[in-house]
Structure formats: C-alpha cells, structure tokens
C-alpha distance (Angstrom), angle and dihedral (degrees) to the residues before:
residue distance angle dihedral
M1 . . .
E2 3.80 . .
L3 3.78 123.3 .
T4 3.80 135.0 -172.6
V5 3.78 121.8 -158.0
V6 3.82 114.4 -159.8
A7 3.79 115.4 -162.4
P8 3.80 122.7 -178.4
V9 3.80 112.0 -149.3
Y10 3.80 128.7 -160.7
N11 3.82 116.5 167.8
E12 3.81 93.5 -28.4
A13 3.83 100.0 137.0
G14 3.80 93.1 139.8
N15 3.80 94.5 49.0
I16 3.80 104.5 44.4
K17 3.80 99.3 81.4
P18 3.83 95.0 42.7
L19 3.81 90.6 48.9
T20 3.80 91.6 48.9
S21 3.78 90.5 49.3
E22 3.81 92.2 50.3
I23 3.80 92.1 49.2
D24 3.82 91.2 47.7
D25 3.81 91.7 49.0
A26 3.80 91.9 49.7
L27 3.81 97.7 45.7
K28 3.81 109.2 29.3
G29 3.77 108.6 110.2
L30 3.79 91.9 8.0
C31 3.80 99.6 79.3
E32 3.77 145.0 -29.7
Y33 3.78 109.3 -82.0
Q34 3.76 146.0 169.0
I35 3.78 130.6 -155.7
I36 3.78 117.4 -145.9
F37 3.78 114.0 -166.8
V38 3.79 115.9 -165.4
D39 3.79 111.3 -158.1
D40 3.79 103.5 -149.7
G41 3.80 97.6 -156.5
S42 3.81 97.9 -63.4
T43 3.80 117.2 -168.7
D44 3.81 96.3 -161.0
N45 3.82 124.8 68.7
S46 3.82 94.0 -77.0
P47 3.83 92.3 113.1
Q48 3.81 92.1 55.7
I49 3.81 92.4 47.3
L50 3.80 91.0 49.0
D51 3.80 92.2 48.8
E52 3.81 90.5 50.3
L53 3.82 91.3 50.2
S54 3.80 92.9 48.5
R55 3.80 90.6 52.4
R56 3.82 92.7 50.1
E57 3.80 102.1 38.0
D58 3.79 122.9 53.4
E59 3.81 91.8 -156.2
V60 3.82 93.6 59.0
S61 3.78 126.1 82.3
V62 3.79 130.5 168.7
I63 3.77 137.3 -147.7
H64 3.81 116.3 -165.4
F65 3.80 123.4 -154.0
A66 3.82 116.4 -156.2
Y67 3.80 90.5 -139.6
N68 3.80 139.2 13.1
A69 3.80 104.3 -77.7
G70 3.79 96.3 166.8
Q71 3.77 138.0 -103.6
S72 3.81 95.6 -77.4
A73 3.81 92.6 55.1
A74 3.80 90.2 46.0
F75 3.81 92.1 52.6
A76 3.81 90.9 46.9
A77 3.82 91.8 51.8
G78 3.81 90.5 48.7
F79 3.81 92.9 48.6
D80 3.81 90.3 49.1
A81 3.81 90.5 52.3
A82 3.83 95.1 46.9
E83 3.79 115.9 113.2
C-alpha cells in the first residue's frame, strides 16, 4: 500500500518536526508513504524548517506558495503533486 499525507502549513514552525515524527512513527514499516507539506505563505521560519526536512528525509517534499492562498488551495496543490 502507498499513502500520501498532505499537510498545509501556515506559521507552524513549532509543530512541523513533531508532526513529521508522529507521521513517521505511525507509518514506518506499515506502508510506503510520502509527506507533502504545502507552505501557504508562512512569515515565520516554517519554510526553512520544511526545506531542511525535505533535504534530510526522502519521504518529505515541500511546495511553497509566495503568499497565503488558503487551506483549500494548499490541499489542492498537495493532491496535484501526490504520486
């Protein structure tokens, strides 16, 4: 089974790593998976944290929006990018 998790992010710097860890703990060994984070124009250091995670973890990819387009647009972009 393959699974894609799409997670919109807007100014969530403190929550990104814990969320990634929880997803990894729940899915590792259960199935093949990918995590697509969609940065919805964050103004904190969320983009830098996401970029660092995507470089370190093969399962993580990131889409960056230049401005806050909203949760629905972020989900749609993530779904479009899912394999």
